PASEBA-1860 file (N, C-alpha, C; in nm, 3 decimals):
! residues 175
1> XXXXXXXX> 0.082/-0.120/0.000/0.000/0.000/0.000/0.086/0.126/0.000 ~ 0.194/0.126/0.086/0.282/0.242/0.092/0.347/0.266/-0.043 ~ 0.387/0.160/-0.111/0.452/0.173/-0.240/0.360/0.240/-0.341 ~ 0.234/0.203/-0.344/0.141/0.264/-0.440/0.113/0.410/-0.405 ~ 0.114/0.446/-0.277/0.096/0.586/-0.238/0.215/0.668/-0.283 ~ 0.336/0.612/-0.263/0.457/0.682/-0.309/0.456/0.696/-0.462 ~ 0.421/0.590/-0.530/0.414/0.594/-0.676/0.314/0.701/-0.720 ~ 0.196/0.706/-0.655/0.095/0.806/-0.688/0.148/0.947/-0.662
9> XXXXXXXX> 0.219/0.967/-0.551/0.275/1.098/-0.519/0.379/1.140/-0.623 ~ 0.466/1.049/-0.661/0.567/1.080/-0.763/0.500/1.107/-0.897 ~ 0.403/1.024/-0.934/0.330/1.045/-1.059/0.261/1.181/-1.058 ~ 0.196/1.217/-0.948/0.126/1.346/-0.937/0.224/1.463/-0.949 ~ 0.343/1.446/-0.889/0.444/1.551/-0.896/0.483/1.576/-1.042 ~ 0.509/1.469/-1.118/0.548/1.487/-1.258/0.435/1.541/-1.343 ~ 0.314/1.503/-1.314/0.199/1.558/-1.386/0.187/1.707/-1.357 ~ 0.208/1.747/-1.232/0.199/1.889/-1.199/0.310/1.969/-1.268
17> XXXXXXXX> 0.429/1.910/-1.281/0.536/1.978/-1.354/0.499/1.998/-1.500 ~ 0.445/1.895/-1.560/0.407/1.904/-1.702/0.299/2.008/-1.723 ~ 0.202/2.013/-1.634/0.092/2.108/-1.652/0.131/2.249/-1.611 ~ 0.238/2.264/-1.529/0.281/2.396/-1.486/0.331/2.478/-1.605 ~ 0.385/2.411/-1.707/0.437/2.480/-1.825/0.327/2.514/-1.924 ~ 0.211/2.456/-1.910/0.103/2.484/-2.002/0.050/2.624/-1.977 ~ 0.023/2.695/-2.085/-0.025/2.831/-2.075/-0.102/2.863/-2.202 ~ -0.183/2.961/-2.194/-0.252/3.004/-2.315/-0.161/3.088/-2.404
25> XXXXXXXX> -0.040/3.120/-2.354/0.054/3.202/-2.429/0.167/3.117/-2.484 ~ 0.204/3.142/-2.607/0.311/3.068/-2.673/0.448/3.106/-2.616 ~ 0.461/3.231/-2.571/0.586/3.279/-2.513/0.555/3.371/-2.396 ~ 0.647/3.380/-2.303/0.628/3.465/-2.185/0.677/3.608/-2.209 ~ 0.731/3.635/-2.326/0.778/3.770/-2.358/0.678/3.837/-2.451 ~ 0.690/3.969/-2.461/0.605/4.042/-2.554/0.694/4.111/-2.658 ~ 0.637/4.139/-2.773/0.704/4.219/-2.874/0.644/4.359/-2.864 ~ 0.728/4.459/-2.880/0.682/4.597/-2.873/0.704/4.663/-3.008
33> XXXXXXXX> 0.598/4.718/-3.068/0.608/4.790/-3.193/0.627/4.938/-3.167 ~ 0.723/4.998/-3.239/0.752/5.140/-3.222/0.743/5.207/-3.358 ~ 0.651/5.302/-3.372/0.640/5.380/-3.495/0.742/5.492/-3.485 ~ 0.828/5.503/-3.586/0.939/5.598/-3.583/0.929/5.696/-3.699 ~ 0.994/5.811/-3.684/0.993/5.910/-3.792/1.103/5.884/-3.893 ~ 1.214/5.823/-3.851/1.327/5.796/-3.940/1.378/5.656/-3.909 ~ 1.348/5.562/-3.996/1.381/5.422/-3.972/1.532/5.399/-3.962 ~ 1.610/5.463/-4.046/1.756/5.445/-4.044/1.816/5.496/-3.912
41> XXXXXXXX> 1.774/5.614/-3.868/1.825/5.668/-3.741/1.786/5.580/-3.624 ~ 1.663/5.532/-3.624/1.616/5.447/-3.515/1.687/5.312/-3.514 ~ 1.711/5.254/-3.633/1.785/5.128/-3.641/1.926/5.148/-3.583 ~ 1.990/5.258/-3.619/2.125/5.287/-3.570/2.123/5.302/-3.417 ~ 2.026/5.376/-3.364/2.017/5.396/-3.220/2.000/5.263/-3.147 ~ 1.900/5.184/-3.188/1.869/5.061/-3.114/1.976/4.952/-3.131 ~ 2.047/4.951/-3.245/2.153/4.850/-3.261/2.286/4.899/-3.206 ~ 2.331/5.017/-3.248/2.464/5.064/-3.209/2.469/5.122/-3.068
49> XXXXXXXX> 2.368/5.199/-3.029/2.372/5.265/-2.898/2.320/5.176/-2.786 ~ 2.217/5.098/-2.813/2.156/5.016/-2.708/2.205/4.872/-2.711 ~ 2.227/4.816/-2.830/2.279/4.680/-2.838/2.184/4.574/-2.889 ~ 2.070/4.613/-2.945/1.980/4.516/-3.005/2.046/4.457/-3.130 ~ 2.003/4.339/-3.170/2.049/4.274/-3.293/1.937/4.275/-3.395 ~ 1.970/4.310/-3.518/1.870/4.305/-3.625/1.843/4.159/-3.657 ~ 1.715/4.120/-3.658/1.680/3.979/-3.681/1.593/3.959/-3.803 ~ 1.574/4.064/-3.883/1.497/4.048/-4.006/1.393/4.156/-4.022
57> XXXXXXXX> 1.312/4.137/-4.122/1.204/4.231/-4.149/1.090/4.158/-4.219 ~ 0.974/4.219/-4.215/0.859/4.168/-4.289/0.771/4.286/-4.327 ~ 0.679/4.261/-4.417/0.589/4.366/-4.463/0.446/4.329/-4.427 ~ 0.376/4.422/-4.364/0.234/4.404/-4.336/0.160/4.464/-4.457 ~ 0.088/4.381/-4.527/0.019/4.423/-4.649/-0.096/4.519/-4.620 ~ -0.132/4.596/-4.719/-0.238/4.696/-4.707/-0.368/4.635/-4.653 ~ -0.410/4.523/-4.712/-0.538/4.464/-4.667/-0.530/4.416/-4.522 ~ -0.414/4.371/-4.478/-0.399/4.325/-4.340/-0.404/4.445/-4.244
65> XXXXXXXX> -0.331/4.552/-4.275/-0.331/4.667/-4.184/-0.469/4.732/-4.179 ~ -0.537/4.735/-4.293/-0.671/4.794/-4.297/-0.773/4.704/-4.227 ~ -0.775/4.576/-4.262/-0.876/4.483/-4.208/-0.858/4.455/-4.059 ~ -0.736/4.469/-4.008/-0.713/4.446/-3.865/-0.736/4.571/-3.782 ~ -0.742/4.687/-3.848/-0.762/4.812/-3.777/-0.633/4.880/-3.735 ~ -0.518/4.830/-3.783/-0.390/4.891/-3.748/-0.368/5.025/-3.818 ~ -0.424/5.040/-3.936/-0.410/5.166/-4.010/-0.530/5.181/-4.103 ~ -0.533/5.296/-4.170/-0.641/5.319/-4.267/-0.617/5.241/-4.394
73> XXXXXXXX> -0.502/5.178/-4.403/-0.470/5.097/-4.520/-0.341/5.141/-4.585 ~ -0.231/5.105/-4.524/-0.100/5.133/-4.583/-0.012/5.011/-4.562 ~ 0.076/4.987/-4.658/0.174/4.881/-4.643/0.280/4.931/-4.545 ~ 0.317/4.846/-4.450/0.414/4.886/-4.349/0.529/4.786/-4.347 ~ 0.651/4.837/-4.367/0.771/4.754/-4.356/0.814/4.760/-4.210 ~ 0.835/4.642/-4.152/0.867/4.631/-4.010/1.003/4.565/-3.994 ~ 1.092/4.633/-3.923/1.226/4.581/-3.893/1.223/4.521/-3.753 ~ 1.269/4.396/-3.741/1.270/4.328/-3.611/1.409/4.333/-3.550
81> XXXXXXXX> 1.413/4.363/-3.420/1.538/4.365/-3.344/1.515/4.289/-3.215 ~ 1.618/4.220/-3.167/1.598/4.147/-3.041/1.720/4.158/-2.951 ~ 1.692/4.138/-2.822/1.797/4.126/-2.720/1.810/3.978/-2.692 ~ 1.924/3.922/-2.717/1.942/3.779/-2.695/1.895/3.699/-2.814 ~ 1.886/3.568/-2.791/1.849/3.477/-2.899/1.740/3.381/-2.852 ~ 1.669/3.325/-2.945/1.570/3.223/-2.914/1.432/3.282/-2.887 ~ 1.339/3.193/-2.856/1.199/3.232/-2.836/1.178/3.324/-2.716 ~ 1.267/3.322/-2.619/1.252/3.404/-2.500/1.312/3.543/-2.512
89> XXXXXXXX> 1.369/3.575/-2.627/1.433/3.706/-2.643/1.329/3.816/-2.661 ~ 1.357/3.931/-2.600/1.271/4.046/-2.618/1.287/4.097/-2.760 ~ 1.175/4.131/-2.824/1.178/4.180/-2.961/1.107/4.315/-2.969 ~ 1.171/4.408/-3.040/1.102/4.531/-3.075/1.088/4.532/-3.226 ~ 0.983/4.596/-3.273/0.957/4.605/-3.416/0.947/4.753/-3.451 ~ 1.041/4.799/-3.533/1.043/4.939/-3.575/0.973/4.952/-3.708 ~ 0.889/5.055/-3.719/0.818/5.079/-3.846/0.800/5.228/-3.866 ~ 0.800/5.268/-3.990/0.777/5.408/-4.023/0.646/5.416/-4.098
97> XXXXXXXX> 0.561/5.506/-4.054/0.434/5.527/-4.120/0.452/5.614/-4.243 ~ 0.377/5.585/-4.346/0.379/5.669/-4.466/0.292/5.792/-4.446 ~ 0.214/5.791/-4.340/0.124/5.903/-4.311/0.204/6.012/-4.242 ~ 0.210/6.128/-4.303/0.291/6.239/-4.250/0.226/6.306/-4.129 ~ 0.102/6.274/-4.098/0.031/6.338/-3.987/0.052/6.265/-3.855 ~ 0.140/6.166/-3.852/0.167/6.096/-3.727/0.216/6.197/-3.624 ~ 0.163/6.185/-3.502/0.194/6.282/-3.396/0.283/6.218/-3.290 ~ 0.375/6.297/-3.239/0.456/6.253/-3.126/0.375/6.272/-2.998
105> XXXXXXXX> 0.398/6.183/-2.903/0.337/6.203/-2.771/0.429/6.296/-2.693 ~ 0.377/6.351/-2.584/0.455/6.439/-2.499/0.552/6.352/-2.419 ~ 0.679/6.363/-2.450/0.781/6.284/-2.381/0.872/6.372/-2.296 ~ 0.816/6.481/-2.243/0.895/6.566/-2.155/0.945/6.484/-2.037 ~ 0.855/6.410/-1.975/0.886/6.317/-1.866/0.810/6.188/-1.892 ~ 0.846/6.081/-1.823/0.775/5.955/-1.847/0.630/5.962/-1.803 ~ 0.595/6.061/-1.721/0.458/6.075/-1.672/0.378/6.179/-1.750 ~ 0.434/6.234/-1.859/0.368/6.342/-1.934/0.249/6.296/-2.017
113> XXXXXXXX> 0.247/6.171/-2.059/0.139/6.119/-2.143/0.090/5.987/-2.088 ~ -0.034/5.956/-2.117/-0.088/5.826/-2.081/-0.041/5.723/-2.182 ~ -0.038/5.599/-2.142/0.000/5.492/-2.234/0.142/5.445/-2.209 ~ 0.196/5.369/-2.304/0.331/5.317/-2.292/0.428/5.433/-2.305 ~ 0.521/5.443/-2.211/0.608/5.560/-2.207/0.756/5.531/-2.219 ~ 0.800/5.410/-2.187/0.944/5.387/-2.190/0.976/5.238/-2.196 ~ 1.099/5.208/-2.238/1.152/5.073/-2.237/1.251/5.062/-2.122 ~ 1.253/4.951/-2.054/1.355/4.924/-1.954/1.435/4.804/-2.004
121> XXXXXXXX> 1.566/4.823/-2.013/1.656/4.717/-2.058/1.756/4.692/-1.947 ~ 1.767/4.568/-1.904/1.859/4.530/-1.798/1.993/4.490/-1.860 ~ 2.100/4.557/-1.816/2.233/4.532/-1.871/2.322/4.466/-1.767 ~ 2.422/4.393/-1.813/2.518/4.329/-1.722/2.624/4.427/-1.674 ~ 2.651/4.533/-1.752/2.754/4.629/-1.716/2.710/4.770/-1.756 ~ 2.693/4.856/-1.659/2.659/4.995/-1.687/2.776/5.062/-1.760 ~ 2.897/5.028/-1.720/3.017/5.084/-1.784/3.018/5.053/-1.934 ~ 2.993/4.928/-1.971/2.990/4.889/-2.112/2.877/4.960/-2.185
129> XXXXXXXX> 2.761/4.972/-2.121/2.647/5.041/-2.183/2.681/5.187/-2.208 ~ 2.745/5.251/-2.111/2.784/5.392/-2.126/2.886/5.410/-2.239 ~ 2.979/5.317/-2.250/3.078/5.324/-2.358/3.011/5.312/-2.495 ~ 2.913/5.222/-2.507/2.841/5.204/-2.633/2.760/5.329/-2.667 ~ 2.694/5.387/-2.567/2.617/5.510/-2.588/2.708/5.624/-2.635 ~ 2.822/5.639/-2.568/2.916/5.747/-2.603/2.967/5.728/-2.746 ~ 3.004/5.606/-2.781/3.053/5.576/-2.916/2.949/5.609/-3.022 ~ 2.822/5.587/-2.989/2.712/5.615/-3.082/2.668/5.761/-3.079
137> XXXXXXXX> 2.727/5.841/-2.990/2.692/5.983/-2.983/2.561/6.011/-2.911 ~ 2.519/5.921/-2.823/2.394/5.938/-2.751/2.424/5.994/-2.612 ~ 2.356/6.104/-2.578/2.376/6.168/-2.449/2.284/6.109/-2.342 ~ 2.341/6.089/-2.224/2.265/6.043/-2.108/2.189/6.162/-2.052 ~ 2.065/6.141/-2.009/1.984/6.249/-1.954/2.030/6.291/-1.815 ~ 2.006/6.416/-1.784/2.030/6.476/-1.652/2.169/6.446/-1.600 ~ 2.178/6.398/-1.477/2.307/6.370/-1.415/2.342/6.221/-1.422 ~ 2.267/6.146/-1.500/2.281/6.001/-1.504/2.421/5.953/-1.533
145> XXXXXXXX> 2.448/5.830/-1.500/2.360/5.734/-1.435/2.330/5.772/-1.290 ~ 2.207/5.747/-1.250/2.164/5.773/-1.112/2.177/5.643/-1.034 ~ 2.231/5.654/-0.915/2.245/5.536/-0.829/2.116/5.518/-0.751 ~ 2.058/5.399/-0.763/1.934/5.367/-0.692/1.970/5.341/-0.546 ~ 1.885/5.386/-0.450/1.915/5.366/-0.308/1.960/5.223/-0.280 ~ 2.067/5.212/-0.204/2.130/5.083/-0.178/2.268/5.080/-0.241 ~ 2.288/5.164/-0.345/2.418/5.183/-0.405/2.470/5.077/-0.499 ~ 2.391/4.973/-0.528/2.441/4.865/-0.612/2.389/4.870/-0.756
153> XXXXXXXX> 2.284/4.947/-0.779/2.221/4.951/-0.911/2.219/5.093/-0.964 ~ 2.251/5.106/-1.093/2.251/5.236/-1.159/2.140/5.241/-1.264 ~ 2.079/5.358/-1.278/1.975/5.382/-1.377/2.028/5.487/-1.474 ~ 2.040/5.448/-1.600/2.085/5.538/-1.706/1.967/5.558/-1.800 ~ 1.931/5.684/-1.826/1.817/5.713/-1.912/1.864/5.792/-2.033 ~ 1.820/5.749/-2.152/1.849/5.817/-2.278/1.718/5.827/-2.355 ~ 1.721/5.902/-2.464/1.605/5.909/-2.552/1.645/5.862/-2.691 ~ 1.552/5.793/-2.757/1.577/5.750/-2.894/1.558/5.868/-2.990
161> XXXXXXXX> 1.580/5.853/-3.120/1.569/5.966/-3.212/1.434/6.037/-3.213 ~ 1.327/5.970/-3.169/1.196/6.034/-3.163/1.162/6.086/-3.024 ~ 1.257/6.078/-2.931/1.236/6.131/-2.797/1.176/6.033/-2.699 ~ 1.165/5.905/-2.735/1.112/5.804/-2.644/1.217/5.765/-2.541 ~ 1.174/5.749/-2.417/1.264/5.715/-2.308/1.308/5.569/-2.317 ~ 1.437/5.546/-2.294/1.494/5.412/-2.283/1.578/5.410/-2.156 ~ 1.541/5.322/-2.063/1.615/5.306/-1.937/1.709/5.187/-1.949 ~ 1.832/5.206/-1.903/1.928/5.098/-1.894/1.958/5.079/-1.746
169> XXXXXXX> 1.924/4.963/-1.693/1.940/4.935/-1.550/2.048/4.828/-1.535 ~ 2.147/4.859/-1.452/2.256/4.762/-1.434/2.335/4.793/-1.309 ~ 2.442/4.719/-1.290/2.524/4.739/-1.171/2.590/4.876/-1.171 ~ 2.615/4.927/-1.053/2.679/5.059/-1.039/2.830/5.041/-1.057 ~ 2.873/4.999/-1.174/3.013/4.968/-1.202/3.077/5.070/-1.296 ~ 3.015/5.184/-1.310/3.057/5.280/-1.413/3.164/5.378/-1.369 ~ 3.201/5.378/-1.243/3.296/5.481/-1.194/3.438/5.438/-1.204
END
């Protein structure tokens, strides 16, 4: 009897492990689409200054953008960039609208507009991130990097070519 109880407990444990991975989502990460005013400048910023890797591009056809409600009906070329590799890598998708009436949101501060306001990217070395930003000609905002209370983590904030906030969070190893 004890043996069958142990067998049932072990069997239940493995069943719970198998079902723990089941989800309605194919991946635990999200892709973020960013509409930009200058695709070349934005590609340079996100690859050279921040460190994303270009992973390809695709075109959203007119009927798809119109029928899905993404636009009034324009073909959109989308450039994909990712941090890391594989299905778990964060992906951003850069696209430029052909519509000249696209409006910038108020990016004076991250709290100036409602909606998505900034990207947070976790880096292994603040010093390396700062060197890459400097090489790409990107200025750090205010007095950054700012040391988060506790003294072990630094917050570096920059803006992309359209003024969107990008936070780089990493160890306070930049001094």
